[in-house]
Residue, then its C-alpha position, 0 to 999 in steps of 0.5 A: m499499499e505504501y507505493a499504492t501499486s499492485a504487483h504480480s505475476c500474470c495468471c495465464g502463467c506466462g511469467e510476466e509481472v503486471v502492474a496495477p497502479f491504485t489511482p481514482t481513475d486506474w484500478k481499486m483494491t479491497f481486502d476482505g480480511e481474508t481475500i483481495s479483490l481488484r477492479p476492474s479487470i486485468g487486461n494485459w494488451t501490451l504482453k505476448c498473452r494478452s492475457h484478460y482477468v478479473i482477480d475476485r476474492g483471492k481467484v482468478i476468473e478468465a475474462g474473454p479476449w477483447s479485439d484490437e478495436q476494444v482495446e482501443a476504445e477503452r485505451r480512448r475511454d481512459r484517457v477521457a476519464k483521467a483528463r476529466f478526474y485530473g481537470q485537463s481537457p481531453k485530446i480531440e482524437p479522430s474518431q475510430p470505427a464503432l465497435p460491431k454491435a454484439k449479436p442479440g440473445f436468442w430472446r429478443r431474437l425470437w421476440s423480433r420474429i414473433s411480433g415483426k419488430p427489428y431488434 
C-alpha cells in the first residue's frame, strides 16, 4: 500500500510481471480480511499472452479476449476519464470505427420474429 500499486505474476502463467496502479481512475483493491479483489479487470494487451482476467476474492476469473478495436476504445475511454478527473480537457482524437454490435440474444431474436419488430 505504501506505493499504491499491485504487482503480480501474470495469471496465465507466462511469468510476466503485471503492475496495476491504485488511483481514482485505475484499479482498486479491496481486502475483506481474508482475500483480495482487484477491479476492474486486468487486460494485458501489451504482453504477448494478451491475457484478460479479474481477481475476485483471491480467485482468478478468466475474462474473454478483446479485439484490437475494443482495446483501443478502452484506452480512449481511459484517457478521457483521466483528463476529466485531473481537470484537463481531453485531446480530440480522430474518430475510430465503431465497435461491432453484439448479436442480440436468443430471446430478443425470438421476440423480434414473433412480434415482427426489428431488434
